[in-house]
C-alpha positions as CSV (number, residue, x, y, z in Angstrom):
1,M,-162.8,57.7,-117.4
2,R,-159.8,56.6,-119.4
3,G,-157.4,56.7,-116.4
4,A,-159.7,54.5,-114.3
5,R,-160.0,51.9,-117.0
6,S,-156.2,51.8,-117.3
7,A,-155.9,51.5,-113.5
8,K,-158.1,48.4,-113.5
9,W,-155.8,46.7,-115.9
10,V,-152.9,47.5,-113.6
11,A,-154.7,46.1,-110.6
12,S,-154.7,42.5,-111.7
13,A,-150.9,42.6,-112.0
14,I,-150.6,44.1,-108.6
15,V,-152.9,41.6,-106.9
16,V,-151.1,38.7,-108.4
17,A,-147.7,40.2,-107.4
18,L,-148.7,40.8,-103.8
19,A,-150.2,37.4,-103.4
20,A,-146.9,35.9,-104.6
21,T,-144.7,38.0,-102.2
22,A,-147.0,38.3,-99.1
23,C,-145.5,37.3,-95.8
24,G,-147.2,36.5,-92.6
25,G,-148.6,39.0,-90.2
26,G,-151.7,40.5,-88.7
27,D,-153.3,41.5,-91.9
28,D,-156.4,39.8,-93.1
29,D,-157.9,39.4,-96.6
30,N,-159.5,42.8,-96.4
31,G,-156.2,44.5,-95.7
32,D,-157.3,46.0,-92.4
33,N,-154.2,44.6,-90.6
34,G,-156.0,43.1,-87.7
35,S,-157.9,46.2,-86.7
36,D,-161.0,45.2,-84.7
37,G,-163.1,48.0,-86.1
38,A,-163.7,49.8,-82.8
39,T,-165.0,53.3,-83.1
40,G,-163.2,55.0,-80.2
41,T,-163.3,58.8,-79.6
42,S,-163.2,61.3,-82.4
43,D,-161.1,63.7,-80.3
44,G,-158.2,61.4,-79.3
45,I,-154.6,62.2,-80.5
46,V,-152.6,59.6,-82.4
47,R,-148.9,59.5,-81.5
48,I,-146.6,58.1,-84.2
49,D,-142.9,57.9,-84.7
50,G,-141.3,60.1,-87.3
51,G,-138.3,62.5,-87.6
52,E,-137.1,65.8,-88.8
53,P,-138.2,66.7,-92.4
54,Q,-135.3,67.6,-94.7
55,N,-136.9,70.8,-96.0
56,P,-139.6,73.3,-95.2
57,L,-143.1,71.9,-95.3
58,I,-144.0,72.8,-98.8
59,P,-145.2,70.1,-101.2
60,A,-142.9,71.1,-104.0
61,D,-139.9,70.9,-101.7
62,T,-140.6,67.6,-100.0
63,N,-139.4,64.3,-101.5
64,E,-138.5,62.2,-98.6
65,A,-140.5,60.0,-96.2
66,L,-140.4,62.1,-93.0
67,G,-141.6,65.2,-94.7
68,G,-144.0,63.2,-96.8
69,L,-145.7,61.8,-93.6
70,V,-146.6,65.4,-92.7
71,I,-147.4,66.7,-96.2
72,D,-149.7,63.8,-97.0
73,N,-151.9,64.6,-94.0
74,L,-151.9,68.4,-94.4
75,F,-152.6,68.4,-98.1
76,A,-155.3,66.4,-100.1
77,K,-154.2,65.2,-103.5
78,L,-156.2,65.4,-106.7
79,L,-156.4,61.6,-106.8
80,D,-154.9,58.6,-105.1
81,F,-154.5,54.9,-105.5
82,D,-156.2,52.1,-103.6
83,D,-154.5,48.9,-102.4
84,E,-155.0,47.3,-105.8
85,G,-153.4,50.2,-107.6
86,Q,-156.7,51.6,-109.0
87,I,-157.1,55.4,-109.3
88,Y,-159.8,57.1,-107.3
89,M,-160.6,60.8,-107.1
90,V,-159.9,62.8,-104.0
91,A,-160.1,66.6,-104.6
92,A,-160.7,66.1,-108.3
93,E,-164.1,65.2,-109.8
94,S,-162.4,64.0,-112.9
95,V,-159.0,64.0,-114.8
96,E,-159.6,63.5,-118.5
97,P,-157.2,63.4,-121.5
98,N,-157.8,64.5,-125.0
99,E,-157.5,61.9,-127.8
100,D,-153.7,61.9,-128.0
101,N,-152.9,62.5,-124.3
102,T,-151.4,65.9,-124.9
103,V,-154.0,68.0,-123.0
104,W,-155.5,66.9,-119.7
105,T,-158.6,68.6,-118.2
106,V,-158.9,68.6,-114.4
107,T,-162.3,69.3,-112.9
108,L,-162.4,69.9,-109.1
109,K,-165.0,68.9,-106.6
110,E,-166.9,71.9,-105.2
111,G,-166.9,73.1,-101.6
112,W,-163.2,72.5,-100.7
113,T,-161.4,75.1,-98.5
114,F,-157.9,75.7,-97.2
115,H,-157.3,75.6,-93.5
116,D,-157.5,79.4,-93.4
117,G,-161.0,79.2,-94.7
118,T,-160.3,80.5,-98.2
119,P,-161.7,78.5,-101.1
120,V,-159.7,76.0,-103.2
121,T,-160.1,76.9,-106.8
122,A,-158.5,76.0,-110.2
123,E,-156.3,79.0,-109.8
124,S,-155.0,77.6,-106.5
125,Y,-153.5,74.7,-108.4
126,V,-152.3,76.7,-111.4
127,N,-150.5,79.3,-109.3
128,A,-148.9,76.7,-107.1
129,W,-147.6,74.7,-110.0
130,N,-146.2,77.8,-111.7
131,W,-144.4,78.8,-108.5
132,A,-143.0,75.4,-107.9
133,A,-141.7,75.0,-111.5
134,N,-139.9,78.4,-111.5
135,I,-136.2,77.9,-111.2
136,S,-135.9,81.0,-109.1
137,N,-137.8,79.3,-106.2
138,N,-135.3,76.4,-106.1
139,Q,-137.8,73.6,-105.3
140,S,-136.5,70.1,-105.1
141,N,-139.6,68.7,-106.9
142,S,-139.7,71.2,-109.7
143,F,-138.8,68.6,-112.4
144,W,-142.2,66.9,-111.9
145,F,-143.6,69.8,-113.9
146,A,-141.2,69.3,-116.9
147,D,-143.9,67.7,-119.0
148,I,-146.0,70.9,-119.1
149,A,-145.7,73.2,-122.1
150,G,-143.7,76.3,-121.1
151,Y,-141.7,74.6,-118.4
152,A,-138.4,75.5,-120.2
153,D,-139.4,79.2,-120.0
154,V,-139.8,79.2,-116.3
155,H,-137.0,76.6,-115.6
156,P,-134.3,77.1,-118.3
157,E,-131.2,74.9,-118.3
158,E,-129.2,78.1,-118.3
159,G,-129.9,81.7,-117.4
160,D,-132.9,83.3,-115.9
161,P,-136.6,82.5,-116.6
162,T,-138.1,84.2,-119.6
163,A,-141.7,83.8,-118.3
164,E,-143.5,83.8,-114.9
165,E,-146.0,81.2,-115.9
166,M,-146.1,78.0,-117.9
167,S,-148.1,78.4,-121.1
168,G,-149.5,74.9,-120.7
169,L,-151.6,75.8,-117.7
170,Q,-154.9,77.5,-118.3
171,V,-157.8,78.2,-115.9
172,V,-161.1,77.5,-117.5
173,D,-163.4,78.4,-114.6
174,E,-163.4,78.2,-110.8
175,T,-163.3,74.4,-110.8
176,T,-161.7,73.6,-114.1
177,F,-158.2,73.9,-115.5
178,T,-156.3,72.4,-118.4
179,V,-152.8,71.0,-118.6
180,E,-151.1,71.0,-122.0
181,L,-148.0,68.9,-122.3
182,T,-145.0,69.3,-124.6
183,E,-145.6,65.7,-125.7
184,A,-148.1,63.0,-125.1
185,V,-147.8,61.3,-121.7
186,T,-150.1,58.3,-121.4
187,Y,-149.8,58.0,-117.6
188,Y,-150.2,61.7,-116.7
189,D,-153.2,61.0,-114.5
190,Y,-151.0,58.6,-112.4
191,K,-148.4,61.4,-111.9
192,L,-151.1,63.7,-110.6
193,G,-151.5,61.3,-107.6
194,Y,-148.2,62.7,-106.2
195,S,-148.4,65.4,-103.5
196,V,-146.3,67.9,-105.5
197,F,-149.5,68.6,-107.5
198,T,-151.5,69.9,-104.5
199,P,-152.7,73.5,-104.3
200,L,-151.5,76.5,-102.2
201,P,-153.6,79.3,-100.7
202,E,-153.0,82.9,-101.6
203,S,-151.4,83.5,-98.2
204,F,-148.5,81.3,-99.3
205,Y,-147.1,83.9,-101.7
206,E,-146.9,86.6,-99.0
207,D,-144.1,84.8,-97.3
208,P,-143.2,81.3,-98.6
209,E,-140.4,80.9,-96.0
210,A,-142.8,81.5,-93.1
211,F,-145.3,79.2,-94.7
212,G,-142.8,76.4,-94.8
213,E,-142.6,76.6,-91.0
214,S,-146.3,76.9,-90.5
215,P,-148.1,75.5,-93.6
216,V,-151.7,75.9,-94.6
217,G,-153.1,73.0,-96.6
218,N,-156.4,71.5,-97.8
219,G,-156.2,68.1,-96.2
220,P,-157.9,66.3,-93.3
221,Y,-155.5,67.8,-90.8
222,S,-154.3,71.4,-90.1
223,F,-150.9,72.4,-88.8
224,V,-150.5,73.2,-85.1
225,S,-146.7,73.3,-84.3
226,W,-143.2,72.2,-85.3
227,D,-140.6,71.8,-82.6
228,H,-137.6,71.1,-84.7
229,G,-135.9,67.8,-84.0
230,E,-138.6,66.9,-81.5
231,S,-142.1,66.8,-82.8
232,I,-144.8,68.0,-85.3
233,E,-148.4,68.4,-84.2
234,L,-151.5,68.4,-86.5
235,E,-155.1,68.6,-85.6
236,R,-158.3,67.5,-87.3
237,Y,-159.7,70.1,-89.8
238,D,-163.4,70.0,-89.0
239,D,-164.4,71.7,-92.3
240,Y,-162.7,69.1,-94.5
241,V,-165.2,67.9,-97.1
242,G,-163.2,64.9,-98.5
243,E,-164.3,61.4,-98.0
244,D,-161.2,60.6,-95.9
245,A,-162.1,63.0,-93.0
246,A,-160.1,62.4,-89.9
247,Q,-161.6,59.9,-87.4
248,N,-159.4,61.2,-84.6
249,G,-158.6,64.6,-83.1
250,G,-155.1,64.9,-84.5
251,I,-151.6,63.5,-85.0
252,H,-148.4,64.0,-82.9
253,I,-145.4,62.9,-84.9
254,R,-142.4,62.3,-82.6
255,A,-138.8,62.2,-83.6
256,Y,-136.6,59.5,-82.2
257,E,-132.8,59.0,-82.3
258,N,-133.5,55.4,-83.4
259,V,-136.3,53.0,-84.0
260,E,-135.3,50.9,-81.0
261,A,-136.2,53.8,-78.7
262,A,-139.5,54.2,-80.5
263,Y,-140.4,50.6,-80.0
264,T,-139.6,50.9,-76.3
265,D,-142.0,53.8,-76.1
266,L,-144.7,51.9,-77.9
267,Q,-144.4,49.1,-75.4
268,A,-144.5,51.6,-72.5
269,G,-147.7,53.2,-73.8
270,N,-146.0,56.5,-74.8
271,L,-146.4,55.9,-78.5
272,D,-149.4,54.6,-80.4
273,I,-148.0,53.6,-83.8
274,I,-144.5,52.6,-85.0
275,R,-144.0,52.5,-88.8
276,Q,-141.1,50.0,-88.8
277,V,-139.4,48.1,-86.1
278,A,-135.6,47.5,-85.9
279,P,-133.9,44.3,-87.0
280,R,-133.3,43.6,-83.3
281,D,-137.1,43.5,-82.7
282,L,-138.2,41.6,-85.8
283,P,-138.1,38.2,-84.2
284,V,-140.3,39.2,-81.3
285,Y,-142.5,42.2,-82.1
286,Q,-145.5,40.1,-83.3
287,Q,-145.4,38.1,-80.2
288,D,-144.9,41.2,-78.1
289,L,-147.8,43.1,-79.7
290,G,-150.0,40.3,-80.8
291,E,-151.2,39.6,-84.3
292,D,-154.1,42.0,-84.0
293,R,-151.7,44.9,-83.2
294,S,-148.9,44.2,-85.7
295,V,-148.4,44.1,-89.4
296,A,-146.0,42.2,-91.7
297,Q,-146.9,42.9,-95.4
298,P,-145.1,43.8,-98.6
299,Y,-145.4,47.3,-100.0
300,N,-144.2,49.0,-103.1
301,G,-140.7,49.9,-102.0
302,I,-137.2,48.9,-102.7
303,Q,-133.8,49.2,-100.9
304,T,-130.7,49.8,-102.9
305,I,-127.1,51.0,-102.5
306,V,-126.2,53.8,-104.9
307,P,-122.7,54.7,-106.2
308,V,-122.1,58.4,-106.6
309,W,-120.8,58.9,-110.1
310,Y,-118.6,61.9,-109.2
311,N,-116.4,59.3,-107.5
312,W,-117.2,56.3,-109.8
313,E,-117.3,57.9,-113.2
314,D,-114.3,56.1,-114.6
315,T,-115.3,52.7,-113.2
316,P,-116.7,50.1,-115.7
317,P,-120.2,48.9,-114.8
318,E,-118.9,45.4,-114.6
319,V,-117.3,46.4,-111.3
320,L,-120.7,47.3,-109.9
321,Q,-122.1,44.1,-111.3
322,G,-119.4,42.2,-109.4
323,I,-120.2,44.0,-106.2
324,S,-123.9,43.1,-106.7
325,M,-123.0,39.4,-107.1
326,A,-120.8,39.6,-103.9
327,I,-124.0,40.2,-101.8
328,D,-125.8,37.3,-100.3
329,R,-129.3,38.7,-100.3
330,E,-131.0,35.5,-99.4
331,T,-129.0,35.0,-96.2
332,I,-129.1,38.6,-95.1
333,T,-132.9,38.9,-95.6
334,Q,-133.5,35.6,-93.8
335,T,-131.1,36.1,-90.9
336,V,-130.3,39.8,-90.2
337,L,-133.7,40.9,-91.4
338,N,-135.6,37.8,-90.0
339,G,-137.3,37.0,-93.3
340,S,-138.9,40.4,-93.4
341,R,-137.6,41.4,-96.9
342,T,-137.6,39.7,-100.3
343,P,-134.4,39.7,-102.4
344,A,-134.6,42.0,-105.4
345,D,-134.4,40.8,-108.9
346,S,-135.4,44.1,-110.6
347,F,-135.2,47.8,-110.1
348,V,-139.0,47.7,-109.7
349,P,-141.0,46.0,-106.9
350,P,-143.4,43.2,-107.6
351,G,-146.5,45.2,-106.7
352,V,-145.9,47.8,-109.4
353,F,-147.2,47.6,-113.0
354,G,-144.2,46.8,-115.1
355,Y,-142.3,44.6,-112.7
356,Q,-140.3,41.9,-114.6
357,E,-139.5,38.8,-112.6
358,G,-135.8,38.0,-113.0
359,A,-135.0,41.2,-114.8
360,S,-131.5,41.2,-113.3
361,G,-130.5,37.9,-114.9
362,D,-127.8,36.5,-112.7
363,L,-126.6,39.9,-111.4
364,T,-128.4,39.6,-108.1
365,T,-127.4,36.0,-107.6
366,Y,-124.8,35.4,-104.9
367,D,-121.6,34.2,-106.7
368,P,-118.5,35.4,-104.9
369,E,-116.1,33.8,-107.4
370,R,-117.7,35.5,-110.4
371,A,-118.0,38.7,-108.4
372,R,-114.2,38.8,-107.7
373,Q,-113.5,38.0,-111.3
374,L,-115.6,40.9,-112.6
375,V,-114.1,43.4,-110.2
376,E,-110.5,42.4,-110.7
377,E,-110.7,42.1,-114.5
378,N,-112.2,45.6,-114.8
379,G,-109.8,47.6,-112.7
380,G,-111.1,47.2,-109.2
381,V,-113.1,49.4,-106.8
382,P,-111.9,53.0,-106.6
383,G,-109.4,53.2,-103.8
384,D,-110.1,49.6,-102.9
385,R,-112.6,50.9,-100.4
386,I,-116.4,51.2,-100.2
387,A,-118.2,53.3,-97.7
388,I,-122.0,52.9,-97.5
389,Q,-123.7,56.0,-96.1
390,Y,-126.9,55.6,-94.2
391,N,-129.0,57.4,-91.6
392,A,-128.4,56.1,-88.1
393,D,-131.9,57.0,-86.8
394,A,-133.5,54.1,-88.7
395,A,-132.8,50.4,-88.8
396,H,-129.9,50.2,-91.3
397,Q,-126.7,49.5,-89.3
398,E,-127.2,45.7,-89.1
399,W,-127.8,45.1,-92.7
400,V,-125.2,47.6,-93.9
401,E,-122.6,45.7,-91.8
402,A,-123.8,42.4,-93.3
403,V,-123.5,43.7,-96.8
404,C,-120.0,45.0,-96.1
405,N,-119.0,41.6,-94.6
406,N,-120.0,39.9,-97.8
407,I,-118.1,42.4,-99.9
408,I,-115.0,42.1,-97.7
409,D,-115.1,38.3,-97.9
410,A,-115.7,38.1,-101.6
411,L,-113.6,41.0,-102.9
412,D,-110.9,41.4,-100.2
413,I,-111.3,45.1,-100.1
414,E,-112.3,47.5,-97.3
415,C,-116.0,48.1,-96.7
416,V,-117.4,50.2,-93.9
417,G,-120.7,51.8,-92.9
418,D,-120.8,55.6,-93.0
419,P,-123.6,56.6,-90.5
420,K,-125.1,60.0,-90.5
421,V,-126.9,61.1,-87.3
422,D,-130.3,61.3,-89.0
423,F,-132.1,61.2,-92.3
424,D,-132.0,64.9,-92.8
425,T,-128.2,65.0,-92.4
426,D,-127.9,62.0,-94.8
427,L,-130.0,63.7,-97.4
428,E,-128.0,67.0,-97.1
429,A,-124.8,65.1,-97.8
430,R,-126.4,63.6,-100.9
431,A,-127.7,66.9,-102.2
432,A,-124.3,68.6,-101.6
433,N,-122.4,65.8,-103.4
434,E,-120.5,64.9,-100.3
435,V,-121.1,61.1,-100.3
436,Q,-117.7,59.3,-100.1
437,S,-118.6,56.2,-102.1
438,M,-122.2,54.9,-102.0
439,Y,-125.4,55.7,-100.1
440,R,-128.3,53.7,-98.9
441,G,-131.1,54.3,-101.4
442,G,-134.7,53.6,-100.5
443,W,-137.8,54.4,-102.6
444,L,-141.5,53.9,-102.2
445,A,-144.1,54.4,-104.9
446,D,-145.4,57.8,-105.6
447,Y,-147.6,56.1,-108.2
448,P,-147.8,52.4,-109.0
449,L,-146.0,52.2,-112.4
450,N,-142.4,51.1,-113.2
451,V,-141.8,54.7,-114.6
452,N,-141.7,56.0,-111.0
453,F,-138.9,53.6,-110.0
454,L,-136.9,54.3,-113.0
455,K,-137.3,57.8,-114.4
456,E,-137.6,59.6,-111.1
457,L,-134.3,58.0,-109.9
458,Y,-132.1,57.5,-112.9
459,A,-133.0,60.2,-115.5
460,S,-130.1,62.6,-115.6
461,Y,-132.4,65.5,-114.9
462,A,-134.3,63.9,-112.0
463,Q,-133.7,65.9,-108.8
464,T,-133.8,62.7,-106.7
465,N,-130.9,61.3,-108.8
466,Y,-128.4,61.9,-106.0
467,G,-126.0,59.4,-107.5
468,R,-125.7,61.8,-110.5
469,F,-126.0,59.0,-113.0
470,D,-126.0,60.5,-116.5
471,S,-126.8,58.3,-119.5
472,P,-128.0,59.9,-122.7
473,E,-129.0,56.4,-123.9
474,V,-131.2,55.9,-120.8
475,D,-132.7,59.4,-121.0
476,E,-133.7,58.7,-124.6
477,L,-135.3,55.4,-123.8
478,F,-137.3,57.1,-121.1
479,A,-138.4,59.7,-123.6
480,E,-139.5,57.1,-126.0
481,G,-141.5,55.5,-123.3
482,D,-143.3,58.7,-122.6
483,R,-144.1,59.2,-126.3
484,A,-145.7,55.7,-126.5
485,G,-149.2,55.5,-127.8
486,S,-150.8,53.8,-124.8
487,L,-150.2,53.1,-121.1
488,E,-149.3,49.5,-121.9
489,E,-146.7,50.6,-124.5
490,T,-145.2,53.0,-122.1
491,V,-144.7,50.4,-119.4
492,A,-143.2,48.0,-122.0
493,A,-140.8,50.7,-123.2
494,Y,-139.7,51.3,-119.6
495,Q,-139.1,47.6,-119.2
496,E,-136.7,47.8,-122.1
497,A,-135.0,50.7,-120.5
498,E,-134.6,48.7,-117.3
499,Q,-132.5,46.1,-119.2
500,V,-130.1,48.9,-120.1
501,L,-129.9,50.0,-116.5
502,W,-128.7,46.5,-115.6
503,E,-126.0,47.0,-118.2
504,Q,-125.0,50.4,-116.8
505,M,-125.7,49.8,-113.0
506,P,-126.8,53.2,-111.7
507,A,-127.6,51.4,-108.4
508,I,-127.4,47.9,-106.8
509,P,-130.9,46.7,-105.9
510,L,-130.9,44.7,-102.6
511,W,-134.4,43.7,-101.5
512,Y,-138.1,44.7,-101.6
513,Q,-139.5,46.3,-98.6
514,N,-142.1,45.0,-96.1
515,V,-144.0,46.9,-93.5
516,N,-143.1,45.5,-90.1
517,G,-144.9,47.9,-87.7
518,G,-147.3,47.9,-84.9
519,W,-149.6,49.8,-82.6
520,G,-150.7,50.0,-79.0
521,P,-154.0,49.2,-77.3
522,N,-155.2,52.9,-77.4
523,V,-155.8,52.9,-81.1
524,D,-157.8,50.8,-83.6
525,N,-158.6,50.8,-87.3
526,V,-154.8,50.9,-88.2
527,R,-154.1,50.2,-91.8
528,F,-150.9,50.5,-93.9
529,D,-151.4,51.3,-97.6
530,S,-149.6,49.8,-100.6
531,A,-146.8,52.4,-100.3
532,G,-146.1,51.2,-96.7
533,V,-147.6,54.3,-95.1
534,P,-150.1,54.2,-92.2
535,V,-153.5,55.7,-93.2
536,L,-153.8,58.0,-90.1
537,S,-157.1,59.6,-90.9
538,E,-158.8,56.2,-90.4
539,V,-157.3,55.6,-86.9
540,T,-159.6,55.8,-83.9
541,V,-158.5,56.4,-80.4
542,S,-159.9,54.5,-77.4
543,E,-161.8,56.4,-74.7
């Protein structure tokens, strides 16, 4: 398969990058993060920290981590990526392009069912994608279908749809469908590894609103309940035929006001897995939990601060370059974050194909004198004040304060944190264009190419572009990359586009993310993948 061959080429870059950035922890060479391989009971429940999803539990309306934690366990993707970035098939038997990458044929594995017992067919995918793309349904992930022929008919820039279905989707038979694109996309198989491309059962269309509260998927777990703001419960789907069948009885995802409270519960035996500990606990959590029940490893994620262009539109990019140079990333990551992050020098993490070491030049180098010069010579910061919006239910306050202290010292302007009570509230403010100045931006890989960290965040039409950055030059460079003749040429074109991003500064990269999590004595076989997400289907629970 062409996509698989390309993925193997990618893998070598990722392995080298991870080796160069790996930090200490409980993970061993096999990536099992210190699990002892105990079998445990197949009926035990895994309790993990989480929070309130922003939107109803529909794949096409979920593009944040808390909702994604649920969706990724309720729904099985067509394909996924291993820890070396190689594609492997999940619900698909194969995903094959034609000679010029304009038509992709998806062949499904047989025997798959939804949690209501109905069969998963090619039509289940085609109908779901058509519904998600239709502008009338207002799905936050609809732009992911923009490559498909006929998308403009169901999702016009202005006015009402002129069609109900995209012309590029055709059902061939029960287990085969084709996807015709408006132009060649060399990496379309990679995109199909995102959860937005999962199927929906016929029952969904009877009442999509009710479905969002009680979803029916095709994954290793089925939905049990959602107590808003408190918890979400899933149980093992015993008729699941995928290779990643659940090795436990279910998942209880518990919402916490902050990660400190979650860590306290983990230590008290009231929680089994914590996805990330707070800065307060970074110096001690591996000693508290032991190397065999903790993890410290890099993953394909990045932390940024993002200006909202409806308040920064008349500000020269040199001002943002100056703000970037006012931030002492090395000191903050080593002290406040206890060495658990790596200062960023690119918009793309090292474990992703297309990462360019030193892409930022000197723009991420701490230089307070140059920073002040750039800001003052280019008109200063709007209102001489920066507010960094962040969600207070995760471990952000300490580093936001440290970044602000750097900015205050170097630029002699006001800088404050703007905490929102939880991630849901934070995202709602972004979506409603209510951010005062900047917001904390975090992104983890949907697929391991630089495209995902550039186009999905900074294209003017990207629905996750909450900063509302709009650059025709950047949009055209992205389009040229998509039209390239090979995967390697696409990645190279996006590398060129990244250089323009450093000139225009749609965001200020801070550091690359690490997983610093842990688990209690009741669970084993805990592993975090290259996107920093625990692989819950593999977890076993002690008797």
